[in-house]
N, C-alpha and C positions, 0 to 999 in steps of 0.2 A: 320746945316750940311755944313756951308760955308767952313769948314776946310778940308773936304774930298778931298784927292789928285785927285781923278778921276773927280772932278768938275772943276778944274782949270789947270790941268797939261799940257794941250795943248797950253796954252796961255802965258807962261812965261818961263824964264830960272830958274835954280835951286835956290830957295830962300836961303838966308844965314842960316836960321834956320834948313835947311836940310843938310848943309855942315858939315860933321863930323870932329872932331879933326884928325890931320894927322895919329896918331897911331891907330885910329879906322876905317880908310878908307879901302876899299877892297884891295888896293895894285894892284897886277897883276890881270887884268881883265880876263886873260885866265889862268886857272889852269888845271892840268890834270884831265880828267874824270876818276873816280875811277873804273877801270875794275875789281878791286879785292874786292869791297864791295859785299858780297855774294848775289846771287839771288837764292832763295830757292823755289823749286817746291813742293807745298803742295799737288799736285796730286799723289805723290809717295805713294807706298803701304807699304814701310818699315818704320813703325812709330819710331822704335828705331833710325834709321838713321836721320829721320826728327828732333827728339828731340836733337840729337847730333849736327846737323847743326845749328839749332836755338840757342842752348846754346853756341856753339863756336863763332857764329857771335855776340851774345850779350856780350860775354866776350871781344872779340878783338876789335870790332867796335862800339857796341852800336847802330848799324844801319844795316838793311838788307832789301832786296826787296823780295816780295813773288809773285809768279805766280801760276796759276791754283788753286786759293784760294777759289773758290766757289761763289764769288759775280758775278752775271750775267754781262757780258760786256755791254749789252744794257742798264742796269740800271745805270752803271757807266757813260755811254755816256749821258743819260738823266739827271742825277744829275749834271754833269759838265755843261751841256747846261743851266739848270735853275740857277746854280750859276753865270754863266757869265751874264745871262739875269738880275738877281737881281742887279749886280754891274753896269749894263748899265742903270738902272733907274735914274731918276732925283734925286738930293739931297733931294728935298721935299718929293718925294715918299718914298725914303729910310727912312727918318725920321718918316713918318707915319707908315710904315710897321714894324718898330722896336721899337715902343713905346706903344704897346698894354698892356704890363704887368707892373703895378706900382712897382713890385718887381725886374724889370729889368732882367728877365730871358732870354730876347732877346734884343740885343742892337748892335749898330754899332759904330765904332770908327775909327780914323785915327792915324797912327803911333803906338800908344799903348794906353791902357786905362788911362795912366798917361799924356796924351797930355798937359794938362794945366800946369803941374809942371816940365816936363822933360827939360833937358838942350838943347837937340837937337832932331830933329824928324827923323823918318824913313819913307821910301817911300812906304807906303801901306795903304789900307783901310781894315778893318776887320769886318765881320759879325759874331757874336757869339750868340749861343743859346743852352739852355739845351735840352737834349734828353731823359732823364730817370727820372720818367716814361713818356713814350711818350704821353699817354692819358692826362696827366696833363699839359704838356708844348706845345703840337702841336697847341693849340688854340691861342698861342701868337706868333707863327711863321709868317713870311710874307705870305700874300695872293696874292701879286704880286711878280714875275710873277704868273699867274693863277694856274699853275700846281706845284708850289713850294712844298706845303704840300703833294700833291698826290705822288710826286716823292721822295722827301727827307725823308719822313716817312719810306717807305720800304728800301731806301738806308741806312739810319742810323741803321735800324734793322739788315740788312745783315752784315754791317761792324762791328757792335757790336758783332755779332756771331763769326766773324773772329777774333776779338780781344780776345774774351774769349778762343777761340781755341788755339791761340798763347800763352796766359798766362798759359793755362794748360800745353802746351809743355814746357814752361820755368820752371814751377813748377816741372815737372818731371825731367828736366835736373838738377835742383838744389837738387833733392832728398827730396823735401817737398811734402805735400799733394797736389794732383792735383786740389783740390777745395780751395786752400789757398786764392785765389782772389775772391771767389764767393760771399762774403758779403760786408762789409763796405769798403774794399779796392778798390772796383770797382763800387761803388754806383753812383758816380758823373760822368756822361757822357755828354760831351759838344762837339758841332760842331763849328769849326772856319773856315770860308770861307775867305781866304785872297785874295786880288786883288792888283796886282802890275802894275800900268800903265807904259807905256814907259817913261823913265826917261831922262831928258835933258843931264845929265852928270853922268853916272853910276860909274865913278871913284871916286866921291866925297861923295857918300852916300850908304846906304844899304836898302834893304827891311825890314830885321830884323837883329839886331846885334847879335854878338857872345853870345851864352847862352846854358845852359842845360835846358831841360824841367823839371819842378819840379815833375810831377806826375808819373803815372804808365807807360802806353805806348800810343803812338800816331800812328794812322793808317792814313797815308797820301796818298791822291789821288793827284799826282803831275802834271797831264796834260802833254802836249807834249812840253812844253817850259822849258828849263833848267834854274835853278836859285839856287837850294839847294847845299850847300857846307858843308862838314864835316871836322873837325880838327883832323887829324890823323898823328901821328909821327911828330908833330911840323910843319905841313904844311896843307894847305887847298886843299882838293880834291873835285871835282864835282860829284854829284850823277846823273848819266845819266837817263833821263826819258825813261822808257820801257813801250810800249803800254800795257794797262790793268794790269799793276803791281801796287801793293801798296808798299809804303816805310814804314817800321816799325822802330820806333825810341824808344829806351829804355830811360825812364825818371829816374830822381834822386831817386825816390821812390824805384825802383827795385834795385838800387845800395845799398840802405839801407837794404831792405828786404833780399838781397842776402849776406849781410855783406861784401860787397866790391867785391864779385866774378863777378858781372856784372858791366857794364860800362854805366853810363849816358853820352852820347856823346855830345860834344860841336859842335854846328853847327850855320850857318847863311844863309841869303838869299841875293844874289846879284841881281841887277836890269839890265835891258838892254834898249837900246835907240830905239829899233825897234818895239817890239810887247809887248802887255800886257800879264801877266801871272796870272792865277787864280788857286788856290789850295784849297783843303778841308781836314782838319784834324779832326779826331774823337779822342778826348782825353778820356781815361778811367782812372779816378782818384778816390781817397778816398773821403768819406764825411768828413766834417770839423772836427768832433769830433772823428773820427777813430784813433786808436793808430797806429803809424808808428814806427816800430822797426825791427831789424834783426829777421828772423824766428827762433823760439826757437829750431827747429830741427837742426839748423846749429851751435848752440852755446853749447860749453862744456868747460871743464877745459883747454883743449888744443887749443880751438878756441874761445877766448873771443870776446864779442861784440865790434865792432869798432865804432858803432854809438849809440847815446843816444836814449831812448824811449821817444816819445812825440806825441801829437796829430798832425794831418795833418794841422790844423789851426795854431798851434805854429810853425810847420816846415815852412809853407808858410811865416810867419812873419820873420823868420831867412833868408829864401831865398830872400825875398824882400830887407831886410836890407843889405844883402851881395851884391846886385845890380850887378849880373853877375860876381862877383869876386869869382871864384871857390875855391881859397885857403882860403879866408875868410869864405866861407860856410863850407868847410871841418873842419876848426877850431871850428866853432860854433856848429857843430854836433858831433864831435869826442869825444869818451870816453877816448882817450889816450893823448890828447893835453891839 
């Protein structure tokens, strides 16, 4: 665990391996906070209006925030607290706590899982573990901090319910079956807890580089420290942290299933020099052998499929090969190019 950023970040200036090429650097450190990224109140009683708001946000932005979502605020606080406590552990403890499963369903990395081969590094440590089925995987989760499993088990269950509720709204907005995502398309649920320590020079590096998420949706607990930016209309805009809100991020999978009606949004994470930032993402993704294709209800003679049909495993291979080049990925998946 000697590579973990949190283990040495206070002791030195920014290492050369973290200095990005000029074209990949953050540029302006101050970008406008996007007051137009939708904030959707899920406590509203007009379901037709909710479906419309979520559908329009998924079309235009690929990002939105939700409030009054049903996840208890005290559970969100407790979860964020244990996430921060985990990342405050020693490197040795982190190594022990993430090496219980020989199949590596729980692991920790720095920068990205490709640290050993990547050309440059990003300023983050990430804890990743599977969540479904909970009874299978919770035995491999960290036991330090002592309340980790006790808190994070119920937290992931609640956020999972929220994710399925949003997927049902999206399905209804598309005009496909409300349970379209109820089987293999949502079988793989993983939690990623990112930690971004204070950075010596935020102008030269990023916490996470520009990318689209490959899977279904990501339900993000952002905490109170700003860092997430979305690429909209050829410029970067910041996503303002809202207390007890979740950020919902549409992945590339939904772009395929919707046959291009929805948008997998490009985004990145910037760092800061003053305070650490910890976030938690619950990803709802397909199992590896699940077929990924435009929903059949959306395809007819007048509306041909824009994307090829392939397994999620094969899709991920093309996603990785494209290496965050969105144009190359579109060309690899398109039926028309």
